[in-house]
C-alpha positions in Angstrom: -32.3 -1.3 -4.2 -30.9 1.6 -6.3 -32.9 4.7 -7.8 -35.4 4.7 -5.0 -37.1 7.8 -3.6 -34.9 9.2 -1.1 -35.7 12.5 1.3 -33.7 14.6 3.9 -33.6 12.6 7.0 -34.0 9.0 5.5 -31.9 6.6 7.4 -30.8 3.6 5.2 -28.5 0.6 5.1 -25.6 0.1 2.9 -23.5 -3.1 3.6 -19.7 -2.8 4.0 -18.8 -3.9 0.6 -20.9 -1.1 -1.1 -18.9 1.5 0.8 -16.5 1.8 -2.4 -19.1 1.9 -5.1 -20.3 5.2 -2.4 -17.2 6.3 -3.6 -17.1 5.4 -7.0 -20.2 7.8 -7.8 -18.4 10.5 -5.9 -15.5 10.1 -8.5 -18.1 10.0 -11.7 -19.9 13.1 -10.1 -16.1 14.9 -10.1 -14.6 15.0 -7.3 -11.7 14.5 -5.5 -12.1 12.5 -2.7 -10.2 13.0 0.3 -10.0 11.6 3.8 -8.3 9.5 6.3 -5.7 7.5 5.4 -2.5 6.2 8.0 1.0 8.1 6.9 4.2 8.2 9.2 2.4 6.5 12.3 -0.8 9.0 12.3 -4.2 9.4 10.8 -3.9 12.2 8.2 -6.2 13.5 5.5 -4.6 12.8 2.1 -5.8 11.8 -1.1 -8.1 8.7 -1.5 -8.6 6.5 -4.6 -10.3 3.5 -2.8 -11.0 2.0 0.5 -8.2 0.4 0.6 -6.8 3.6 1.6 -8.9 4.3 5.1 -7.4 3.1 8.1 -9.1 -0.4 7.9 -8.0 -2.1 11.4 -6.4 1.0 13.0 -7.1 2.8 16.1 -5.9 6.0 18.3 -5.0 6.2 21.5 -4.6 9.6 22.7 -4.4 11.7 26.0 -2.4 14.8 27.0 1.2 14.8 25.1 0.2 11.1 23.7 -0.9 10.0 20.2 0.3 6.3 18.9 -1.8 4.4 16.2 -2.6 0.4 17.2 -4.2 -2.5 15.5 -8.1 -3.2 16.0 -9.7 -6.7 16.4 -11.7 -6.0 13.4 -11.7 -4.1 10.0 -13.2 -1.4 11.0 -12.9 1.4 8.4 -13.3 4.5 10.6 -12.6 3.3 14.1 -10.1 5.9 15.2 -11.3 9.3 16.7 -9.6 12.4 15.0 -5.8 12.8 13.8 -3.9 15.7 14.0 -4.7 17.3 10.1 -7.5 19.3 9.7 -9.8 20.2 7.0 -8.6 23.9 6.7 -5.9 23.7 4.7 -8.1 22.4 1.8 -10.5 25.2 2.7 -8.5 27.8 3.0 -4.9 26.7 1.4 -1.5 27.9 3.3 0.0 29.2 -0.1 -2.3 30.0 -3.0 -0.9 31.9 -6.4 -3.0 35.0 -6.3 -1.2 36.6 -9.6 1.6 36.5 -11.9 3.5 38.7 -14.2 4.7 38.4 -17.6 7.5 41.2 -19.7 6.5 43.1 -21.7 9.4 45.0 -23.4 10.6 47.4 -20.5 7.6 46.4 -18.2 5.4 44.0 -17.1 1.7 43.0 -17.4 0.2 41.9 -14.3 -2.1 38.4 -14.8 -4.9 37.3 -12.6 -4.0 33.9 -11.4 -7.3 31.8 -12.8 -7.3 28.9 -11.3 -10.5 27.2 -11.0 -11.7 25.5 -7.2 -11.6 22.2 -7.0 -14.1 19.8 -6.3 -13.6 18.1 -2.8 -16.0 15.3 -1.2 -13.9 15.3 2.5 -14.7 11.2 3.6 -15.2 10.8 7.3 -15.5 14.7 8.6 -16.7 14.0 12.5 -18.9 16.3 13.7 -16.8 18.3 15.8 -14.8 18.9 12.7 -18.2 20.0 11.4 -18.7 22.9 13.6 -15.2 23.8 13.4 -15.8 24.4 9.8 -19.2 26.7 10.3 -17.2 29.0 12.3 -14.0 29.4 9.4 -17.4 30.1 7.2 -18.5 32.2 9.8 -15.4 34.1 9.1 -14.3 33.7 5.6 -18.4 33.7 3.6 -21.4 35.2 5.9 -19.2 38.0 7.7 -18.2 41.6 6.0 -15.3 40.7 4.1 -15.8 37.2 2.1 -12.7 35.4 0.9 -13.4 34.2 -2.4 -11.0 31.7 -3.0 -12.4 30.2 0.5 -15.8 30.8 -0.7 -15.4 28.9 -4.5 -13.9 25.9 -2.2 -16.3 25.4 0.4 -19.6 25.5 -2.3 -17.9 22.7 -4.0 -17.2 20.4 -0.9 -19.1 17.3 -0.8 -19.8 16.7 3.0 -19.8 12.9 4.5 -19.6 12.8 7.8 -19.2 9.9 9.9 -21.1 9.6 13.9 -17.7 8.5 16.4 -18.2 4.9 18.1 -15.7 5.9 20.8 -14.0 8.8 22.4 -10.6 9.9 23.0 -8.6 11.0 26.2 -8.8 14.6 25.4 -12.4 14.4 23.8 -15.0 17.2 25.0 -17.8 17.7 22.6 -20.6 16.6 24.6 -19.6 19.5 27.0 -19.5 21.4 24.1 -22.5 20.0 22.2 -21.1 19.5 18.8 -21.0 15.8 19.1 -20.6 12.9 18.9 -23.5 13.1 16.6 -23.6 15.4 13.6 -26.6 17.6 13.4 -26.1 20.0 10.4 -24.0 20.1 7.7 -23.5 17.3 6.2 -24.7 15.7 2.8 -24.5 12.2 4.2 -24.0 11.2 8.1 -22.4 7.3 8.3 -22.9 5.6 11.4 -20.3 2.0 11.5 -21.9 -0.6 12.8 -19.7 -3.7 13.5 -21.2 -6.9 14.8 -20.2 -10.2 14.8 -21.1 -11.7 11.6 -22.5 -8.5 10.0 -20.5 -5.1 9.0 -22.7 -1.8 7.6 -23.4 1.6 7.9 -26.5 3.5 8.9 -26.7 6.7 6.7 -29.0 9.9 7.5 -29.7 11.6 4.3 -28.6 15.7 5.1 -29.3 17.2 1.4 -30.5 16.2 -2.0 -27.1 16.2 -3.2 -26.7 13.5 -1.0 -30.1 12.1 -1.6 -28.8 12.0 -5.6 -25.7 10.3 -5.1 -27.3 7.7 -2.5 -29.4 6.6 -5.3 -26.8 5.4 -7.0 -25.5 3.0 -4.7 -26.9 -0.7 -3.2 -29.2 0.4 0.0 -32.8 -0.4 1.7 -34.6 1.4 4.3 -33.1 0.9 7.9 -35.3 -1.0 10.2 -36.2 0.7 13.5 -33.6 -2.6 15.3 -31.0 -1.0 13.4 -31.5 2.7 14.1 -31.2 2.0 17.4 -27.8 0.4 17.3 -26.7 3.4 15.5 -27.8 5.7 17.9 -26.7 3.2 21.1 -23.2 3.5 19.3 -23.3 7.3 19.6 -24.4 7.3 23.4 -21.5 5.0 24.1 -19.3 7.3 22.7 -20.9 10.3 24.6 -20.1 8.5 27.9 -16.2 7.9 26.9 -15.1 11.8 26.9 -12.0 12.0 28.3 -12.2 15.8 29.4 -15.3 18.1 30.3 -15.6 21.9 30.3 -18.0 24.1 32.4 -19.2 26.3 30.0 -21.6 28.2 32.0 -21.0 32.2 31.1 -18.4 31.1 29.4 -17.9 34.0 26.8 -17.9 36.6 29.9 -15.3 34.3 31.6 -13.0 34.5 28.7 -13.9 38.4 28.3 -13.1 38.8 31.7 -9.6 37.6 31.5 -8.3 39.3 27.9 -4.7 39.7 29.7 -4.7 36.8 31.7 -0.7 35.4 32.0 -2.0 31.6 31.0 -2.2 33.0 27.5 1.9 34.1 27.6 2.1 30.3 28.7 0.3 28.9 25.6 1.9 30.8 23.2 5.6 29.9 24.7 4.7 26.3 24.3 3.1 26.9 20.4 4.4 25.2 17.6 3.0 27.8 15.1 1.1 24.6 13.4 -2.2 26.4 12.4 -4.2 23.4 13.8 -6.4 25.1 16.3 
């Protein structure tokens, strides 16, 4: 049903064939869609035109020093873990024009580079990435020095999260309490369900904006059994963590090892890619 009454926290069912309509609604509202797509043998974040641009039927295998794509035996849209890119380059771009100058006789005039922030819809944000963005928010928006460029971009983002259905060899979000289920920071959160004869999404409403968007897409209230399936998918992902981390008194542990030689060892291998 379209136009139904939706509240924050509601869970609804959207069938596979209606995911494109959800993207169309966002585009109609002026959003530039950014999400996962296959390029150069990896799943990276780039602008999307349709669901056909998503990594349909692809998965990634990851472990220490290992990353490769392989075909799945289904048509999952989000059947991968995470790729080498982060959302940071869209929120805090590495190159921004701050000002420009115009010649004025023998002098010049400084012109402010008044650029309107793009209106992005992030498609497929993982729970651990939501936590990472929240840390960026704390630094660039909620700190003593606000970054106006980051703030303007961040305020316009529509966040469509995807709960994890599997984990990689280097995943450890359970140890950090940052996944595999999104608990905050999203407008909509999707759990993809693939059954023998059915492919659908259980979608949780996170904000009133998310509810507004979803009202324009065919959906129905999720049944208890369907909610249970979504929970089991996330629970299975939690059991597949390739890594674990003991966080007991971790703050003091890090502070006590500020000058540890291990940091020099890590720095020697750093590629300065800025992803971390």
